[in-house]
C-alpha positions in Angstrom: 18.6 -15.0 -18.9 17.9 -12.7 -21.8 18.4 -9.0 -21.2 15.5 -6.8 -22.2 14.5 -3.2 -22.8 11.8 -2.7 -20.1 9.6 0.3 -19.4 8.1 0.6 -15.9 5.1 2.9 -15.9 4.6 4.4 -12.4 7.3 5.9 -10.1 5.8 5.2 -6.7 7.2 2.7 -4.3 6.1 -0.3 -6.3 7.3 1.0 -9.7 10.7 2.2 -8.3 11.3 -1.2 -6.6 10.4 -3.0 -9.8 12.8 -0.8 -11.8 15.6 -1.3 -9.2 15.3 -5.1 -9.2 15.1 -5.3 -13.0 18.2 -3.2 -13.2 20.0 -5.5 -10.8 19.4 -8.2 -13.4 21.0 -6.2 -16.1 18.0 -5.0 -18.0 17.9 -1.6 -19.7 15.1 0.0 -17.7 13.1 3.3 -18.2 11.0 4.5 -15.3 8.2 6.6 -16.6 5.7 8.8 -14.7 3.9 12.1 -15.2 5.4 13.2 -11.9 8.9 12.9 -10.3 9.5 9.7 -8.4 7.6 9.5 -5.1 5.4 12.5 -5.8 2.2 10.6 -5.9 0.5 8.3 -3.4 3.8 7.2 -1.9 4.5 10.7 -0.7 1.7 10.7 1.8 2.0 7.1 2.9 1.7 6.3 6.6 5.0 4.4 6.2 4.0 1.1 7.8 6.2 -2.0 7.1 4.1 -4.9 8.2 5.3 -8.4 7.6 2.5 -9.9 9.7 -0.3 -8.0 7.9 -2.4 -10.8 6.5 -6.0 -10.0 7.4 -8.1 -9.1 4.3 -10.2 -6.0 4.2 -13.3 -8.1 3.5 -13.9 -10.3 6.5 -17.0 -12.2 7.4 -19.4 -9.9 9.1 -17.9 -6.7 7.8 -21.1 -5.7 6.0 -22.9 -5.6 9.4 -20.7 -2.6 10.3 -21.0 -0.7 7.0 -24.4 1.0 7.6 -23.2 2.5 10.8 -20.0 3.7 9.2 -21.9 5.3 6.3 -24.4 7.0 8.6 -21.6 8.6 10.6 -20.4 11.6 8.5 -17.0 11.3 10.2 -16.8 7.5 10.2 -14.1 5.4 8.7 -16.0 4.8 5.4 -17.9 7.1 3.1 -19.2 6.7 -0.5 -20.2 9.8 -2.3 -23.7 9.5 -3.6 -22.9 10.2 -7.2 -20.2 7.6 -7.2 -22.2 4.8 -5.7 -23.4 3.3 -9.1 -19.8 3.0 -10.3 -18.6 1.6 -6.9 -21.4 -1.0 -6.6 -20.0 -3.7 -8.9 -16.7 -3.5 -7.0 -18.5 -3.7 -3.7 -20.4 -6.8 -4.8 -17.1 -8.5 -5.6 -15.7 -7.3 -2.3 -18.6 -8.9 -0.4 -18.1 -12.2 -2.3 -14.4 -12.2 -1.2 -15.5 -12.2 2.5 -16.6 -15.9 2.5 -14.7 -17.8 5.2 -12.9 -20.2 2.8 -11.7 -17.3 0.6 -10.6 -15.3 3.5 -8.3 -18.0 4.7 -6.7 -18.4 1.2 -6.3 -14.6 0.9 -4.7 -14.4 4.3 -2.1 -17.0 3.2 -1.3 -15.0 0.1 -1.0 -11.7 2.0 1.3 -13.3 4.6 3.5 -14.7 1.8 3.7 -11.3 0.1 4.4 -9.3 3.2 6.7 -11.6 5.3 9.9 -10.8 3.3 9.5 -7.0 3.3 12.8 -6.3 5.3 14.7 -8.9 3.4 13.7 -7.4 0.1 14.4 -3.8 1.1 17.8 -4.7 2.4 19.8 -4.7 -0.9 17.9 -1.7 -2.2 18.5 0.6 0.7 22.0 -0.6 1.2 22.8 0.3 -2.4 21.0 3.6 -2.1 22.8 4.5 1.2 19.5 5.0 3.0 19.2 2.1 5.4 18.5 4.5 8.3 15.1 5.1 6.8 14.0 1.6 7.7 13.1 1.0 11.4 12.2 -2.4 12.9 10.5 -0.9 15.9 7.4 -3.0 16.3 3.8 -1.7 16.0 1.3 -1.2 18.8 -2.5 -1.7 18.3 -4.6 -0.3 21.2 -8.2 -0.7 22.3 -10.4 1.3 24.5 -12.7 -1.6 25.5 -12.4 -5.2 26.3 -15.3 -5.9 24.0 -13.5 -4.4 21.0 -10.4 -6.4 21.9 -12.4 -9.6 22.0 -14.1 -8.9 18.8 -10.7 -8.7 17.0 -9.7 -12.2 18.3 -10.2 -13.9 15.0 -7.8 -11.5 13.3 -5.0 -12.1 15.8 -5.6 -15.9 15.5 -5.2 -15.6 11.7 -1.8 -13.9 12.2 -0.6 -16.3 14.8 -1.6 -19.3 12.6 0.6 -17.9 9.8 3.6 -17.5 12.0 3.4 -13.8 12.9 4.5 -12.9 16.4 1.6 -11.3 18.4 1.9 -10.3 22.1 -1.2 -9.3 24.1 -0.7 -6.3 26.4 -2.6 -5.0 29.5 -3.0 -1.4 30.3 0.2 -1.2 32.3 2.3 -2.8 29.5 0.8 -0.4 26.9 1.7 2.7 28.8 5.2 1.4 29.6 5.7 1.1 25.9 4.0 4.4 25.0 3.6 6.7 28.1 2.0 9.5 26.1 -1.1 7.4 25.2 -4.4 8.3 26.9 -5.4 6.3 30.0 -8.5 5.0 28.2 -6.5 2.4 26.3 -6.8 -0.7 28.4 -6.0 -3.6 26.0 -3.4 -3.8 23.3 -1.3 -6.0 21.0 2.3 -5.6 20.1 3.5 -6.8 16.7 7.3 -6.9 17.4 8.3 -7.9 13.8 6.7 -4.8 12.3 8.3 -1.4 11.6 8.1 1.7 9.5 10.0 4.0 7.2 10.8 7.3 8.8 10.2 9.2 5.5 8.2 7.4 2.7 8.8 10.2 0.3 12.6 10.3 0.9 12.8 6.5 0.6 11.3 6.5 -2.8 13.4 9.4 -4.0 16.6 7.7 -2.7 15.9 4.4 -4.4 15.1 6.3 -7.7 18.2 8.3 -7.4 20.3 5.2 -7.0 18.5 3.6 -10.0 19.4 6.7 -12.1 23.0 6.8 -10.9 23.4 3.2 -12.0 22.3 4.0 -15.6 18.6 3.7 -15.3 16.5 6.3 -17.2 13.9 8.4 -15.4 11.5 10.2 -17.7 8.4 12.3 -17.1 5.5 12.0 -19.4 1.7 11.4 -19.3 1.1 7.9 -20.5 -2.1 7.6 -22.6 -2.1 3.9 -23.3 -0.2 0.8 -24.6 0.0 -0.6 -28.1 1.0 -4.1 -29.3 3.3 -4.2 -32.3 3.6 -6.8 -35.0 7.1 -7.8 -33.9 5.8 -8.7 -30.4 7.2 -5.4 -28.9 5.1 -2.8 -27.2 4.8 0.9 -27.6 4.0 3.1 -24.6 1.9 6.0 -25.9 2.8 9.3 -24.4 1.9 12.9 -25.3 3.3 13.4 -28.8 5.5 10.3 -28.9 5.8 6.6 -28.4 8.4 4.6 -26.4 9.1 1.1 -27.7 10.0 -1.7 -25.3 10.2 -5.5 -25.2 8.4 -5.5 -21.9 6.2 -3.1 -20.0 5.5 -3.2 -16.3 2.3 -1.4 -15.4 2.8 -0.1 -11.8 0.8 3.1 -11.9 -1.3 2.4 -8.8 -4.9 3.6 -9.0 -4.3 5.0 -12.5 -3.4 1.5 -13.9 -6.9 0.7 -15.0 -6.9 3.0 -18.0 -3.6 1.4 -19.2 -4.9 -2.2 -18.9 -8.1 -1.2 -20.7 -6.1 0.1 -23.7 -4.9 -3.5 -24.1 -8.3 -5.0 -23.7 -7.6 -6.2 -20.1 -10.3 -5.7 -17.5 -9.2 -5.6 -13.9 -11.7 -4.5 -11.1 -9.5 -1.7 -9.7 -10.8 0.9 -7.4 -9.4 3.9 -5.5 -9.9 3.8 -1.8 -9.1 7.4 -1.1 -7.3 8.0 2.2 -6.7 11.1 4.2 -3.9 12.1 6.5 -2.6 15.0 8.6 1.0 15.5 9.6 1.9 17.4 12.7 5.4 19.0 12.3 5.6 19.9 16.0 3.5 17.4 17.9 5.1 18.1 21.3 5.4 14.3 22.0 7.8 11.6 21.0 6.1 8.3 20.3 8.4 5.3 20.2 6.2 3.1 17.9 3.7 3.4 15.2 0.3 3.1 16.9 -3.0 1.9 15.4 -6.1 3.0 17.2 -8.4 0.0 16.7 -11.9 1.5 17.3 -11.0 4.8 15.5 -9.5 2.8 12.6 -6.6 5.3 12.2 -2.8 5.0 12.4 -0.2 7.3 13.8 3.5 7.1 12.8 6.4 9.1 14.2 8.1 10.3 11.0 11.1 12.5 10.4 8.8 15.4 9.5 6.5 15.0 12.4 3.6 12.8 13.6 1.6 11.5 10.6 -2.0 10.4 11.3 -3.7 8.5 8.5 -7.0 6.8 8.0 -10.5 6.7 6.5 -11.7 5.1 3.3 -13.6 7.2 0.7 -15.1 6.0 -2.6 -15.3 9.0 -5.0 -13.1 8.1 -7.9 -9.9 9.6 -9.3 -11.3 13.0 -10.3 -13.5 14.3 -7.4 -12.0 17.0 -5.2 -10.8 16.1 -1.7 -13.1 16.6 1.2 -10.5 17.8 3.7 -13.0 17.8 6.6 -12.2 14.1 6.8 -8.5 14.9 7.2 -9.3 17.5 9.9 -11.4 14.9 11.8 -8.2 13.0 12.3 -7.0 15.9 14.5 -9.8 15.3 16.9 -9.0 11.6 17.0 -5.3 12.0 17.6 -6.0 14.3 20.5 -7.9 11.4 22.1 -5.0 9.1 21.4 -2.3 11.4 22.8 -3.9 13.9 25.2 -0.7 16.1 25.2 -0.3 16.3 21.5 -0.1 19.7 19.8 -2.3 20.0 16.7 -2.1 23.8 16.0 0.2 23.3 13.1 -0.6 20.6 10.5 -0.6 19.8 6.8 -3.4 17.8 5.2 -3.4 15.4 2.3 -5.5 12.9 0.3 -4.2 10.0 -1.8 -5.5 7.1 -3.9 -5.0 3.6 -2.6 -5.3 1.2 -5.5 -7.5 -1.7 -4.3 -8.8 -4.9 -5.8 -11.9 -6.5 -4.2 -10.0 -9.5 -2.8 -7.3 -7.4 -1.0 -4.6 -8.9 -3.2 -2.6 -7.1 -6.0 -2.2 -8.3 -9.5 1.4 -9.4 -10.2 2.3 -11.1 -13.5 1.3 -11.3 -17.1 -2.3 -11.4 -18.4 -3.2 -14.3 -20.7 -1.8 -13.8 -24.2 0.3 -10.8 -23.3 3.7 -12.2 -22.1 5.4 -8.8 -22.7 3.1 -7.0 -20.3 3.4 -7.4 -16.5 0.9 -6.0 -14.1 2.1 -4.8 -10.6 -0.7 -2.8 -9.0 -3.6 -3.1 -6.5 -1.5 -3.2 -3.3 -4.2 -1.3 -1.4 -3.2 -0.2 2.0 0.1 -2.1 2.0 2.1 -0.6 -0.9 5.1 0.4 1.2 5.2 -3.2 2.6 4.7 -5.1 -0.6 6.6 -2.8 -2.9 10.1 -4.4 -2.7 8.6 -7.9 -2.6 6.7 -7.2 -5.8 9.8 -5.7 -7.4 11.8 -8.9 -6.7 8.9 -11.1 -7.9 8.5 -9.1 -11.1 12.3 -9.5 -11.8 12.0 -13.3 -11.3 9.1 -13.5 -13.7 11.0 -11.4 -16.4 14.1 -13.5 -15.9 12.2 -16.8 -16.3 13.7 -18.2 -13.1 11.9 -19.9 -10.3 10.0 -17.2 -8.4 11.1 -16.8 -4.8 7.4 -16.8 -3.7 4.5 -18.5 -5.4 3.0 -15.9 -7.8 -0.2 -17.9 -8.5 -2.4 -16.1 -5.9 -1.7 -12.7 -7.5 -2.1 -13.7 -11.1 -4.3 -11.5 -13.3 -5.9 -14.7 -14.5 -8.2 -14.7 -11.5 -10.1 -11.7 -13.1 -9.9 -12.9 -16.8 
């Protein structure tokens, strides 16, 4: 294997994991971001680690639900009117990805990418001395009605067919696992292989600190674009300077689109803006992350309190947050946990980098072997980050990839 000078653009969970795995192979790696590691989207992540997550966002029949969501000002989906013309091409691609045949192939690829999450985190957190941040607790999904539970049957079948462990629960079993839940939750599912990180922000910072301690370079700069050089190297164009490298990994999340366009690469990347509130003193002690199926939100017991995350908003990278959507989550979590205290809270909005087929791009675009793309992980970045890092390291090394990279190839958009 030839050792290379590599620049990783983006210091969220995906970029930090790419840098760490490349460093383990002996490459000279620079981790480059406008902010310190973990200060972007990863900071407000809900922390889910979901090896059995394999159901695409675009499922057959999803568009029947969209009008109702859009008409509800506090519903799980909103598209700002001014942004609709820009979002429409992406939404058309999204609808095409919902065909039954494509959904099954996408589910296979998601399961392959998510299954080894704990295996891929293990060497990284062991080296960084932060293994306690990873919990294999299981995740609980709860339903208020039998009809909603039955409507989700296809999703649970898809998981089971791909080897994920799924346990159906009745009301008694639900409340034995989580006594603080409201009595209206009568049906549930336990995903015992799932887990979470107790502090997504601290996890990213710990991995980046270990990377730096082992000789990796962490630099802060606003990256403006990439330039190909005559000697087959690349220059990362920053404010007032350029950084030359043999290989560049673009892992800048929702901001990756501008970098790929500077190289003439078109990838249909969109930000699904998500909101969350964190309750530092919730007054309850949940044992598991809990997903409220009808409300389409997720509650995680983190070190800093109970984090409640959800909603999808299309408004681009520049529009100001609409924090009313975050505060709506306070009402929803009071329904989930009747005894929860919501007087004190922080609110946050982040950009989930999403591609219309629910899969990221991982690998080199045609004709640009020195460029590797590693973005578009959507709602699953904390789960797929270490797996992506290991796969990127395999591709750079030229060894047989530990999972098949073909489903995530940028070629599907070229």
